[in-house]
Steps between C-alpha positions, in 0.01 A plus 500: 500500500172416674267764634276408793177695528273480802146538375220543751184386328179566692685592821197680639291185472745291698678312219869429546758690298637294211861483389537561127828411329573676174812449290640825370692505172753778447368734231703539185531875541825533306393568141804338336462180703125501449538521122704180483280324756188579300650341187557178697199499728245415231679181401629410153351680202225330301739394225722198445870549571813332634785653701835339579681610816843481655472471879801572721478406868765731642563301815724232353494645149267237358373571147181335377298523180125549504214523252156655537220441254147636496200433280150630578350161409761285677602704803846581634801272547853560620806276509804562717776241489337163578164638613195594293199683641174507307190711559250372239215723387257281697632642829698197615873500575775243465863441595692276261848356465677565171706186564232241573203690350300414814250766610323559830205724571579835657805727508800368695722801567761290680622373163662842441606585853870438427485773236331757725224514241122453496278368224356849454830677434362609163236723660301421817794478741657813351186702570542394864864610493407836353253561781783447746733727305258788564560445871879467488595747226712783638361748248269509197569239235595592144302374203639451152431327172721215390557226246536139616544211257397729215169599660395826664483498878415736782752505783541642848819557697445487875763653733544298820758437770611140546557322831860626518384860466623533143280693254401297194237494228251227420364490146176348373376495138173376351423435135252755371326258263514175701426615855774281654847560638767600253776518761576577860818537703492484879740403778419130470391449140558617147250396234529613139298410193731373227231447234137605458294360215141493381317167532482243779723202569222242517732230634507676837128441552504121476387344830 
């Protein structure tokens, strides 16, 4: 949503009014949703870890494996099927093929479009989803503690109504110690961590 504000600066001296465009971000005013979003919003924790995921694209029932690895000295890397995304600690970003090992500068989201997934499914894109859930939730969300892949997680269950008018619940969980997604289940996607281990998979960071 975009808010247009008409600001009249120095109107009495004859200056023209100026049009100021400000983007408004929905506030996370649901405490249960906010708790999970805050775990993800700061990025991965300052420790080395690796998480394996099972990704189910519900439209078509396609199941894909993924792996996320983070190391404070190396950066963050994620592999989904034949695509590997790398965000080195130097601030650069890369999109690589797991088949040819070729890498190109920047993040190419189209590589995952057939899976209805983005490169930031492990955190950044889920924070964006949670902000939207605040808008579309039909009542307050419910927070709970959980265990995913043998690690503690904080979860939120968001009551919504789908496009057919049917009530349903979306669930999002974040690892307490890692600061990344543990699982989420929505109308289009289901992502679940199947393993979570200490230490980085350094092979994912090779450019």
